[in-house]
C-alpha positions in Angstrom: 109.0 107.5 119.1 110.4 110.3 116.5 107.0 110.6 115.0 106.0 111.8 118.1 108.8 114.2 118.7 107.3 116.0 115.2 110.0 114.9 113.2 108.8 115.6 109.6 111.6 113.0 108.0 110.3 110.4 110.0 106.8 110.4 109.3 107.6 110.8 105.2 109.3 107.8 106.0 106.3 105.9 107.4 104.2 107.8 104.2 106.9 106.3 101.7 106.6 102.7 103.1 103.0 102.4 103.6 101.1 104.3 101.1 101.3 101.8 98.3 100.4 98.9 100.6 97.3 101.1 102.4 96.5 102.4 98.6 96.4 99.0 97.8 94.7 97.6 100.0 91.6 100.4 99.9 91.4 99.7 96.2 90.8 96.4 97.3 87.4 97.6 99.3 86.4 100.3 96.7 87.9 99.3 93.1 88.3 103.1 92.8 91.6 104.2 92.3 91.0 108.0 93.1 88.6 107.4 95.9 91.7 105.2 97.1 94.1 108.1 96.6 92.1 110.0 98.4 91.2 107.6 101.4 95.1 107.0 102.0 96.0 110.5 101.6 92.8 110.8 104.7 94.3 107.7 106.4 97.7 109.5 107.0 96.4 112.7 107.9 94.5 111.1 110.4 97.8 109.4 111.0 99.4 112.6 111.7 96.7 113.7 113.9 96.3 110.7 116.1 100.0 110.5 116.6 100.3 112.0 120.5 97.7 108.9 121.3 99.9 106.1 119.4 100.9 103.7 122.2 104.3 102.1 121.2 103.4 99.3 123.4 101.0 98.5 120.5 102.9 97.4 116.8 102.9 101.0 114.4 101.6 98.8 111.3 98.4 97.4 113.6 97.7 101.1 114.2 97.8 102.4 110.7 96.1 99.5 109.5 93.0 100.6 111.9 93.2 104.0 110.9 92.6 103.4 107.2 90.5 100.1 107.3 87.7 102.4 109.4 88.5 105.8 107.0 87.3 103.2 104.2 84.4 102.2 106.7 83.4 105.1 107.0 83.4 106.7 103.4 81.5 103.2 102.2 78.8 104.3 105.4 78.2 107.5 104.4 77.9 106.5 100.8 75.2 103.9 101.3 73.3 106.9 103.3 73.6 109.0 101.2 72.4 106.5 98.1 69.7 105.3 100.6 68.6 108.8 101.5 68.4 109.1 97.2 70.9 112.0 96.8 73.4 111.6 93.9 77.1 111.6 95.2 79.2 114.0 93.0 81.1 112.5 91.3 83.9 113.4 88.9 84.8 111.2 86.2 88.4 111.6 84.1 88.0 110.0 80.6 92.3 110.2 80.4 93.2 106.7 81.3 95.4 106.1 83.5 98.7 104.0 83.6 97.5 102.0 86.9 94.0 101.0 85.2 95.2 100.2 82.0 97.6 97.8 83.8 95.1 96.4 85.8 93.3 94.6 82.8 95.7 92.1 82.2 93.7 88.6 82.2 96.0 87.0 85.1 94.4 89.7 87.7 91.3 90.2 86.6 90.7 86.0 86.9 92.0 87.0 90.2 89.8 89.2 91.5 86.9 88.3 90.2 87.6 84.6 92.3 88.6 87.2 95.0 84.7 88.8 94.5 83.5 85.9 95.1 84.5 85.3 99.3 82.3 86.8 101.6 82.9 90.1 102.8 84.6 88.9 106.3 86.7 87.2 104.3 87.4 89.1 101.8 88.4 91.8 103.9 90.9 89.3 106.3 92.6 88.0 103.0 93.1 91.4 101.7 95.2 92.4 104.9 97.0 89.2 104.8 98.1 90.2 101.4 98.6 94.2 101.8 99.6 94.6 104.6 101.2 91.2 105.4 100.1 91.2 109.0 100.8 88.2 111.2 97.9 86.2 112.6 97.1 87.8 115.6 97.7 91.6 113.7 94.8 90.4 111.6 93.0 88.9 115.0 93.5 92.1 116.6 92.6 94.7 113.1 89.2 92.1 112.8 88.5 91.5 116.4 88.2 87.7 115.3 89.8 85.0 117.3 93.1 84.2 116.1 91.8 80.7 114.8 89.4 82.3 112.7 91.5 83.9 111.6 93.6 81.2 110.1 90.4 78.8 109.1 89.0 81.5 107.6 92.7 82.2 105.6 92.9 78.5 105.2 89.3 78.2 103.5 89.6 81.0 101.3 93.4 80.1 99.8 91.8 76.7 99.2 88.0 78.4 97.4 90.2 80.8 95.1 92.7 77.8 94.1 89.6 76.3 93.2 88.1 78.9 91.2 90.9 80.0 89.2 91.7 76.4 88.2 88.2 76.1 86.9 89.2 79.9 85.5 85.8 81.3 86.4 85.7 85.1 85.1 
């Protein structure tokens, strides 16, 4: 694999291909655009550091999405520990509106986002993996350690729930 051979152009191509979907996936869990950017960078840094442990017998996208998932979960767990300990995490607030944040305010996206928020955390994770990584059922099964039949059931029920929520116009 060219990535293992330390070829910069191979890494750059992977970064360009997966940066947007990874950032969207992380944003869906954190709801923080700056944090999503940071965790996306951390994901690719971890990918680069772990390049020698990648086995070509495993699908590359599964390897990458697993790194992104754990980078996000690790951050959220650390943040939860800080909040439980009573310490305030250092937060830098930038009042300048970002173009992405302005676009996200679109009414339709808001309705869809609100409906997604109504899903259980387990269902939300599986739906987000399907949407943002375009992973197959078997890949999602590998990433979440859920049986493939469970993944299919959760996706089917989640789609029905989202359609019903959207039709009702919940905001």
